[in-house]
N, C-alpha and C positions, 0 to 999 in steps of 0.2 A: 438939286435938292435931295437930301437923304431919305431913304425909305424908313418906315416905322421899324423894320427889323434892324437896319443899320443904326438908327438912333438907340434902340434897345441894347444892341451890342456895345455901342460906345459907352452908354451908362454903366453897363456891367463891367466893362474893362476898367472904367474910372474908379470903380469900387476898390480896386487893389492898391491904388495910389492915393486914395482919399484920406483925409483926416478922419479919426474915429466918429466924430459927430456928423459927418457927411454921408457915411456909408448907407444908412437907412433911406435917406432921400434918394440916393442914386439907385438903390435897389427898387424903390417904389417907381422911379422913372423907368427903369428897365422893364419892370412888369407892365406898366401902363402901355409902353410902346409895343411890347410883344402882344398884349391883348388886342391892341388896335390892328396889328399885323394879322393876327389870327382871324379877327372879324373880317378884315379885307379879303383874306383867302377864302373864307366861307362865303362871303358875298359874291366872289368871283367863281364860285362853284369849283374850288380847287382843294379837294379834301386832302391830297397828299401834302400840299404846303401847310395846310392848317394842322395836320398831324405833326409834321416836322417842327413847326413853330411851337406847338403845344409841348412837345418833348423838350425843346430848348428852354422854354419857360420853366418847366418842371426841374430841369437841371440847374438853372440859375437859382431857383428857390431852394434846392437841396444844398447848393454851395453856400448860399447866404445863411441857411439854418445851421450848417455844419461849421462854417468858418467865421462868420461875421456876427451872428446873433449875440446880442449882449455887449458888443463893442461900442463904446462911447455912451453907454447909458449910466 
């Protein structure tokens, strides 16, 4: 079974090959999985992982906003 982080990465990677109308849903999926992974890291009292995952989520948001926002709308 894949971790939330792995699921988030898979959704993020799929954005690059997706049809324009699918990109936003994949982005939303990636964000949701990373938010769950961040919550799990916080629940496990692992601030380093929570910070790493938060930075990754911020990177994914920046990529979406810079490269994908407005595609398929």
